[in-house]
C-alpha positions, -999 to +999 in steps of 0.1 A: +106-178-199+070-189-201+045-167-218+022-162-188+052-150-167+061-124-193+024-113-195+022-111-157+054-090-156+040-065-181+006-064-165+023-058-131+044-030-146+014-013-162-006-015-129+023-001-109+028+028-133-009+036-138-018+035-101+016+046-086+012+014-066+036-002-042+049-037-045+027-048-017-005-033-033+004-049-067+010-083-050-024-080-033-042-072-065-025-099-086-026-125-058+011-132-059+039-127-034+058-095-030+089-114-040+073-124-072+063-089-080+098-076-072+114-103-094+090-097-122+094-060-124+131-058-116+147-088-133+123-103-158+108-070-171+142-056-180+147-085-204+112-081-219+108-043-222+137-021-209+118+012-212+088-001-192+112-015-166+128+020-163+094+036-157+085+010-131+119+015-114+113+053-111+078+047-095+093+022-071+121+046-061+095+073-055+075+050-033+106+040-014+114+076-008+079+083+005+074+052+026+087+068+059+059+094+054+032+068+048+044+049+078+043+080+100+007+087+088-004+052+095+010+054+130-007+087+136-041+073+124-036+042+146-032+063+177-060+087+168-083+057+164-072+043+198-078+077+214-113+079+199-121+044+210-109+052+245-132+083+246-162+061+235-154+035+262-152+062+289-185+077+277-202+043+280-188+037+315-192+072+329-223+087+312-229+124+318-256+130+344-284+150+331-303+172+355-339+180+350-351+214+362-387+217+373 
């Protein structure tokens, strides 16, 4: 295995552990694909540093267990944002009439 691949695998592992990051977030930060991150931390890392691979594995399992919650929160935020935008649009199209008393 080439040195830079080993270094990347260790760097990815450290990032995931320190930040409790998902595979997607790590891929974004390191500018590699999710497949590369997954292969680096699940296959290559176990050959380089078994204890580090075990720590990463536990973080990824935790993230996997929580992903349905994050997905639900993202959906909730999406619809709350849509509702807020709808209220703004209605306010623009139907402004409240202000009456002046003399």
